[in-house]
C-alpha positions in Angstrom: -39.1 45.5 -113.3 -38.0 41.9 -113.1 -40.4 39.1 -113.8 -40.4 36.2 -111.2 -38.9 32.8 -112.3 -37.9 34.0 -115.8 -35.4 31.6 -117.5 -35.3 33.0 -121.0 -32.4 34.1 -123.2 -34.1 37.3 -124.3 -38.0 37.3 -124.1 -39.1 39.2 -121.0 -35.5 40.0 -119.8 -36.1 43.7 -120.4 -39.5 44.6 -118.9 -41.0 48.1 -118.8 -44.0 48.5 -116.5 -46.6 51.2 -116.6 -49.4 52.0 -114.2 -51.3 53.5 -117.1 -50.6 53.9 -120.9 -52.4 54.4 -124.1 -51.5 50.9 -125.5 -48.7 48.5 -124.8 -48.7 47.6 -128.5 -48.2 51.3 -129.6 -45.5 51.7 -126.9 -43.5 48.7 -128.2 -43.7 50.1 -131.8 -42.5 53.5 -130.5 -39.5 51.9 -128.8 -38.6 49.8 -131.9 -38.2 53.2 -133.7 -35.6 54.0 -131.0 -33.8 50.6 -131.4 -35.6 48.5 -128.8 -33.9 45.4 -127.5 -35.1 42.0 -128.8 -37.5 40.4 -126.3 -38.6 43.8 -124.9 -41.9 43.4 -122.9 -44.2 46.2 -122.0 -46.8 45.6 -119.2 -49.5 47.9 -117.9 -52.1 47.9 -115.2 -54.5 50.0 -117.3 -54.7 50.6 -121.1 -56.6 53.6 -122.3 -56.5 52.7 -126.0 -55.8 48.9 -126.0 -55.7 47.5 -129.5 -57.8 44.6 -130.6 -58.1 43.0 -134.0 -59.9 44.6 -137.0 -59.4 48.1 -135.4 -61.4 47.3 -132.3 -60.4 48.4 -128.9 -59.5 46.1 -126.1 -60.9 46.9 -122.7 -58.5 46.5 -119.8 -60.0 46.9 -116.3 -57.9 48.8 -113.8 -55.2 46.8 -111.9 -56.8 43.4 -112.4 -55.9 41.9 -115.8 -53.0 40.9 -117.9 -52.1 43.4 -120.6 -48.7 43.2 -122.3 -46.9 43.4 -125.6 -43.5 42.0 -126.6 -41.0 42.5 -129.4 -39.3 39.8 -131.4 -36.6 40.9 -133.9 -37.1 38.3 -136.6 -35.3 38.9 -139.9 -36.8 35.7 -141.4 -39.0 34.7 -144.3 -42.7 35.2 -143.6 -43.4 31.5 -144.1 -41.5 30.8 -140.8 -44.0 32.6 -138.8 -47.2 31.3 -140.4 -49.6 30.2 -137.6 -47.7 32.1 -134.9 -50.9 33.6 -133.4 -52.5 30.2 -132.9 -49.2 28.9 -131.4 -49.3 31.8 -128.9 -52.9 31.0 -128.1 -52.0 27.3 -127.5 -49.2 28.4 -125.2 -51.5 30.6 -123.1 -54.0 27.7 -122.8 -51.1 25.4 -121.8 -49.9 27.8 -119.1 -53.3 28.1 -117.5 -53.8 24.3 -117.7 -50.4 23.7 -115.9 -50.7 26.6 -113.4 -54.4 26.3 -112.4 -55.6 23.0 -113.9 -58.3 24.8 -115.9 -59.2 24.2 -119.6 -59.7 27.2 -121.8 -60.6 27.0 -125.5 -59.2 28.8 -128.6 -61.5 30.5 -131.0 -59.4 30.7 -134.2 -57.2 32.5 -134.7 -56.7 34.8 -131.8 -59.3 34.5 -129.0 -59.1 32.6 -125.7 -62.6 31.7 -124.6 -64.5 29.8 -122.0 -68.1 28.6 -122.6 -68.4 31.1 -125.5 -67.2 34.1 -123.5 -64.0 35.9 -124.4 -61.3 35.6 -121.7 -58.4 36.9 -123.8 -57.1 38.0 -127.1 -53.9 38.2 -129.1 -52.9 40.8 -131.6 -49.9 40.0 -133.8 -48.4 42.7 -136.0 -45.4 42.6 -138.3 -43.1 44.9 -140.2 -42.1 43.4 -143.6 -39.5 44.1 -146.2 -40.8 42.1 -149.1 -41.1 38.5 -147.9 -38.8 39.2 -144.9 -40.3 39.8 -141.5 -38.2 42.3 -139.7 -40.2 42.9 -136.5 -42.9 41.0 -134.7 -45.0 42.8 -132.0 -47.5 40.7 -130.1 -50.1 42.1 -127.7 -51.8 39.8 -125.2 -54.8 40.7 -123.1 -56.2 38.3 -120.6 -59.1 39.0 -118.2 -57.8 37.4 -115.1 -59.0 38.9 -111.8 -61.7 41.3 -113.0 -65.1 40.6 -111.5 -67.4 43.1 -113.2 -67.6 44.2 -116.8 -69.2 47.1 -118.6 -72.9 46.5 -119.6 -72.1 46.1 -123.3 -69.5 43.3 -122.5 -71.3 41.3 -119.9 -72.8 38.7 -122.3 -69.6 38.3 -124.4 -66.7 38.6 -122.0 -65.6 37.0 -118.7 -62.5 36.4 -116.6 -60.7 33.5 -114.9 -61.8 34.7 -111.5 -65.4 35.0 -112.6 -65.5 31.6 -114.2 -63.3 29.6 -111.9 -63.1 31.5 -108.6 -59.3 31.7 -108.9 -57.1 34.7 -108.2 -54.4 34.7 -110.8 -50.8 35.7 -110.2 -50.5 37.8 -113.4 -46.7 38.1 -113.2 -46.1 34.4 -112.8 -48.4 33.7 -115.8 -46.5 36.2 -117.9 -43.2 34.6 -116.9 -44.4 31.1 -117.6 -45.6 32.3 -121.0 -42.3 33.8 -121.8 -40.4 30.7 -120.8 -42.5 28.5 -123.0 -43.0 30.7 -126.0 -39.3 31.7 -126.3 -38.5 28.0 -127.0 -41.1 27.9 -129.7 -40.1 31.1 -131.4 -36.4 30.1 -131.4 -37.4 26.8 -133.2 -39.2 28.9 -135.8 -36.7 31.7 -136.5 -33.5 30.7 -134.9 
């Protein structure tokens, strides 16, 4: 799969797309064990065991939302990636502001919200060797075009479509994110 309008050196150049998978995050880690390419991006339409923070699961509605994980081969001191999750959140907020002129908020350190309801989340995982970060895997889930939520999520979760009446082009959002975030990660780790 090729993302539209991608102008990166590595992030999102190699994209693997699934209709359904257990977790994009788990799939990236599995591929790292088999020598994955730097910048690998795994996208799915449906996640069966999406990973959230603190061991929670991340609900991904069928064929409507953004669910992807990507791999950065780092090999840098851990201090260089301090605050990376919040920088990812800021990048997501910028992309939606520029693309659709909507303002989302960040609930530190890893949630994208609107009027107190969760729209998206970020999971950043690393593999360390002492103080050296070898691998970074970031999972991003954003409720974009979903209109209904399970009963237990209705009061705490929402989507771009539900809040703003906008149908989001998921692939374009992912491309814009990759284009912006690659510049930021290169400044951090070279």
